[in-house]
NUVEXLO-845540 format. One line per field, with one value per residue (C-alpha): residue number from 1; x, y, z. Coordinates in nm, 2 decimals. Layout:
bati	c(NUM|...)
c1	c(X|...)
c2	c(Y|...)
c3	c(Z|...)
end
This chain:
bati	c(1|2|3|4|5|6|7|8|9|10|11|12|13|14|15|16|17|18|19|20|21|22|23|24|25|26|27|28|29|30|31|32|33|34|35|36|37|38|39|40|41|42|43|44|45|46|47|48|49|50|51|52|53|54|55|56|57|58|59|60|61|62|63|64|65|66|67|68|69|70|71|72|73|74|75|76|77|78|79|80|81|82|83|84|85|86|87|88|89|90|91|92|93|94|95|96|97|98|99|100|101|102|103|104|105|106|107|108|109|110|111|112|113|114|115|116|117|118|119|120|121|122|123|124|125|126|127|128|129|130|131|132|133|134|135|136|137|138|139|140|141|142|143|144|145|146|147|148|149|150|151|152|153|154|155|156|157|158|159|160|161|162|163|164|165|166|167|168|169|170|171|172|173|174|175|176|177|178|179|180|181|182|183|184|185|186|187|188|189|190|191|192|193|194|195|196|197|198|199|200|201|202|203|204|205|206|207|208|209|210|211|212|213|214|215|216|217|218|219|220|221|222|223|224|225|226|227|228|229|230|231|232|233|234|235|236|237|238|239|240|241|242|243|244|245|246|247|248|249|250|251|252|253|254|255|256|257|258|259|260|261|262|263|264|265|266|267|268|269|270|271|272|273|274|275|276|277|278|279|280|281|282|283|284|285|286|287|288|289|290|291|292|293|294|295|296|297|298|299|300)
c1	c(-4.78|-4.74|-4.46|-4.58|-4.92|-4.74|-4.50|-4.80|-5.01|-4.74|-4.61|-4.97|-4.99|-4.63|-4.45|-4.11|-3.88|-4.15|-4.18|-4.38|-4.47|-4.57|-4.72|-4.60|-4.74|-4.46|-4.75|-4.73|-4.89|-4.73|-4.37|-4.46|-4.54|-4.24|-4.01|-4.21|-4.18|-3.78|-3.79|-4.01|-3.74|-3.45|-3.68|-3.87|-3.76|-3.90|-3.81|-3.97|-3.99|-4.19|-4.32|-4.45|-4.73|-4.71|-5.03|-4.86|-5.15|-4.91|-4.55|-4.40|-4.49|-4.15|-3.97|-4.12|-4.12|-3.69|-3.72|-3.86|-3.65|-3.35|-3.55|-3.58|-3.19|-3.11|-3.27|-3.16|-3.53|-3.64|-3.80|-4.09|-4.20|-4.44|-4.61|-4.94|-5.02|-5.24|-5.60|-5.89|-6.20|-6.44|-6.39|-6.02|-5.95|-6.11|-5.93|-5.57|-5.67|-5.74|-5.41|-5.23|-5.39|-5.35|-4.96|-4.98|-5.11|-4.84|-4.51|-4.72|-4.71|-4.34|-4.23|-4.54|-4.57|-4.74|-4.94|-4.95|-4.94|-5.16|-5.08|-5.48|-5.57|-5.81|-5.95|-5.96|-6.20|-6.43|-6.48|-6.48|-6.78|-6.94|-6.88|-7.02|-7.36|-7.41|-7.39|-7.66|-7.39|-7.48|-7.38|-7.01|-6.95|-7.05|-6.73|-6.54|-6.16|-6.10|-5.70|-5.70|-5.90|-5.78|-5.79|-5.83|-5.51|-5.34|-5.33|-5.41|-5.30|-5.37|-5.19|-5.26|-5.61|-5.63|-5.38|-5.51|-5.38|-5.26|-5.02|-4.88|-4.76|-4.66|-4.42|-4.29|-4.20|-4.06|-3.85|-3.74|-3.85|-3.94|-4.29|-4.47|-4.79|-4.98|-5.21|-5.48|-5.58|-5.72|-5.85|-6.25|-6.30|-6.20|-6.50|-6.27|-6.09|-6.48|-6.56|-6.28|-6.23|-6.61|-6.86|-6.73|-6.64|-7.03|-7.19|-7.00|-7.11|-7.42|-7.45|-7.18|-7.05|-6.68|-6.75|-6.40|-6.48|-6.86|-6.81|-6.50|-6.73|-7.01|-6.75|-6.64|-6.97|-7.05|-6.74|-6.81|-7.17|-7.06|-6.79|-7.09|-7.32|-7.06|-7.02|-7.37|-7.31|-7.10|-7.39|-7.63|-7.41|-7.33|-7.70|-7.68|-7.74|-7.59|-7.76|-7.76|-8.00|-7.84|-7.78|-8.09|-8.16|-8.44|-8.64|-8.85|-8.55|-8.49|-8.30|-8.33|-8.43|-8.20|-7.91|-8.07|-8.07|-7.71|-7.63|-7.80|-7.66|-7.30|-7.38|-7.47|-7.51|-7.87|-8.00|-8.19|-8.56|-8.47|-8.38|-8.64|-8.88|-8.68|-8.72|-9.06|-9.16|-8.98|-9.17|-9.48|-9.38|-9.53|-9.35|-9.29|-9.12|-8.80|-8.56|-8.22|-7.90|-7.64|-7.54|-7.76|-8.13|-8.32|-8.62|-8.85)
c2	c(3.11|2.97|3.16|3.49|3.44|3.37|3.69|3.92|3.83|3.93|4.22|4.40|4.30|4.26|4.54|4.53|4.35|4.19|3.81|3.54|3.21|2.93|2.63|2.33|2.01|1.78|1.79|1.90|2.18|2.32|2.20|2.37|2.69|2.64|2.67|2.92|3.16|3.09|3.19|3.49|3.63|3.67|3.95|4.05|4.17|3.97|3.70|3.33|3.13|2.76|2.58|2.22|2.03|1.61|1.50|1.17|0.98|0.78|0.62|0.79|1.11|1.17|1.09|1.36|1.67|1.58|1.57|1.91|2.05|1.96|2.11|2.46|2.46|2.36|2.68|2.84|2.93|2.91|2.59|2.55|2.19|2.08|1.71|1.66|1.33|1.05|1.18|0.93|0.97|1.23|1.51|1.46|1.72|2.02|1.95|1.93|2.23|2.42|2.28|2.42|2.73|2.80|2.67|2.92|3.20|3.11|3.19|3.46|3.62|3.54|3.71|3.93|3.78|4.02|3.68|3.33|3.17|2.83|2.62|2.58|2.51|2.54|2.17|2.27|2.56|2.35|2.12|2.39|2.50|2.22|2.16|2.48|2.43|2.07|2.26|2.52|2.79|3.15|3.40|3.46|3.07|2.95|3.19|2.92|2.98|3.35|3.45|3.69|3.66|3.77|3.52|3.77|3.91|3.65|3.79|3.47|3.47|3.24|3.27|2.92|2.94|2.98|2.71|2.35|2.04|1.90|2.26|2.24|1.86|2.00|2.20|2.00|1.75|2.00|2.08|1.74|1.87|1.64|1.59|1.34|1.17|1.15|0.82|1.01|1.18|0.85|0.73|0.72|0.74|1.10|1.37|1.54|1.20|1.08|1.37|1.35|0.98|0.90|1.19|1.37|1.12|0.99|1.33|1.42|1.09|1.15|1.51|1.51|1.79|1.90|2.02|2.21|2.44|2.53|2.52|2.74|2.99|2.99|3.03|3.38|3.50|3.44|3.58|3.92|3.97|3.92|4.19|4.39|4.37|4.43|4.79|4.86|4.73|4.97|5.24|5.12|5.13|5.52|5.52|5.39|5.60|5.49|5.56|5.47|5.18|5.03|5.11|5.23|5.22|5.43|5.20|5.45|5.60|5.46|5.07|4.74|4.49|4.25|4.44|4.51|4.14|4.11|4.38|4.21|3.87|4.03|4.18|3.84|3.46|3.47|3.13|3.10|3.10|3.37|3.64|3.55|3.59|3.96|4.04|3.96|4.21|4.45|4.40|4.39|4.71|4.52|4.66|4.58|4.21|4.12|3.86|3.73|3.61|3.53|3.81|4.09|4.14|4.31|4.49|4.59)
c3	c(-11.27|-10.84|-10.78|-10.95|-10.73|-10.42|-10.50|-10.59|-10.29|-10.03|-10.24|-10.15|-9.80|-9.69|-9.46|-9.54|-9.25|-9.18|-8.98|-9.11|-8.98|-9.21|-9.06|-9.20|-9.22|-9.44|-9.73|-10.07|-10.05|-9.72|-9.85|-10.19|-10.01|-9.81|-10.10|-10.24|-9.98|-9.97|-10.31|-10.25|-10.00|-10.27|-10.41|-10.09|-9.72|-9.46|-9.20|-9.20|-8.90|-8.97|-8.66|-8.75|-8.47|-8.46|-8.40|-8.25|-8.48|-8.67|-8.58|-8.83|-8.75|-8.48|-8.78|-9.00|-8.76|-8.72|-9.12|-9.14|-8.90|-9.11|-9.38|-9.22|-9.12|-9.44|-9.50|-9.18|-9.06|-8.67|-8.66|-8.35|-8.29|-8.08|-8.01|-7.87|-7.67|-7.88|-7.90|-7.88|-7.96|-8.22|-8.44|-8.39|-8.73|-8.53|-8.21|-8.39|-8.55|-8.21|-8.10|-8.41|-8.38|-8.00|-8.11|-8.33|-8.12|-7.88|-8.09|-8.21|-7.84|-7.82|-8.20|-8.32|-8.65|-8.91|-9.04|-9.03|-9.37|-9.47|-9.75|-9.83|-10.18|-10.46|-10.35|-9.94|-10.05|-10.24|-9.98|-9.67|-9.88|-9.93|-9.58|-9.47|-9.68|-9.51|-9.18|-9.28|-9.25|-9.33|-9.59|-9.45|-9.39|-9.67|-9.79|-9.69|-9.69|-9.71|-9.82|-9.56|-9.18|-8.83|-8.55|-8.25|-8.26|-8.54|-8.90|-9.15|-9.49|-9.73|-10.09|-10.23|-10.28|-10.64|-10.73|-10.80|-10.62|-10.94|-11.03|-10.67|-10.73|-11.08|-10.92|-10.64|-10.98|-11.15|-10.83|-10.77|-10.39|-10.11|-9.96|-9.70|-9.75|-9.45|-9.47|-9.25|-9.54|-9.73|-9.40|-9.41|-8.99|-9.11|-9.26|-9.55|-9.66|-9.70|-9.91|-10.13|-10.15|-10.18|-10.18|-10.46|-10.70|-10.62|-10.69|-10.98|-11.11|-11.07|-11.21|-11.47|-11.30|-11.18|-10.81|-10.77|-10.98|-10.92|-10.51|-10.56|-10.75|-10.53|-10.20|-10.44|-10.45|-10.07|-10.02|-10.24|-10.12|-9.78|-9.79|-9.97|-9.66|-9.44|-9.57|-9.56|-9.19|-9.13|-9.27|-9.04|-8.73|-8.77|-8.72|-8.37|-8.03|-7.70|-7.41|-7.06|-7.10|-7.40|-7.79|-8.00|-8.36|-8.53|-8.74|-8.87|-9.09|-9.45|-9.37|-9.64|-9.40|-9.58|-9.45|-9.14|-9.07|-9.17|-8.94|-8.60|-8.70|-8.62|-8.34|-8.17|-8.20|-8.26|-8.38|-8.71|-8.58|-8.31|-8.62|-8.79|-8.47|-8.47|-8.83|-8.83|-8.52|-8.74|-9.01|-8.87|-8.64|-8.31|-8.00|-7.66|-7.73|-7.65|-7.83|-7.64|-7.84|-7.61|-7.38|-7.56|-7.48|-7.84|-7.78|-8.10)
end
């Protein structure tokens, strides 16, 4: 079943003879994806490269990096390793993520990959959606992790989003495949660990509901609505008139206010309050007012 999910995902997107990059942590999710991709190469025409970033947070991480190099060599796959200096201070998860993405972009600049493959699974999606809810994200952010997304020029694919963690563990066990356990995943100093180990179990006990499935469904609905609003935004964009003093949109034409609001948010980094003020001005048809958002100025 999992092999079919990955196979179908690639078949829909893969260019013949393309080169893909796999971000390999060595944990169960990414090790499962590695082996699934190796199997997929038997029927699909693509080259696979492997990249690993050693965060330097654990004593054993250097040995794990070398072990992953051997795994890649076993499958005759090019392997790229970056070791980070041990970081101190807070927000380590985001700082590590930024370093990984930076490394992947550097490799992409050299090899021109069709896509970067990441092994986020169903549980990761649930955690991301919940985190975005707590952060007060908008519609697009509440979509969580997307199966296909672009980071500047680097296309990111996540073929395992429909797959549960348990299904991946069962796959590894059935195939007798080795993976590494990262103890930081149980370390309460890290937000996702606290969510996984404490927050979700507590909420499930209080509400008597399983969190994962409901959060994943919320993310799916938000992705669908976000895609719909983006399409509506393209219709509004076609109405823009470009002149010597800026860009003009005739608000006398029939435009749904919610669609307009979403479109305006896509143009500039509005704060919630600033966008609400702008929408009220439009609704009240009050003119000659300026609203600033980032490096852009909007006049009603």
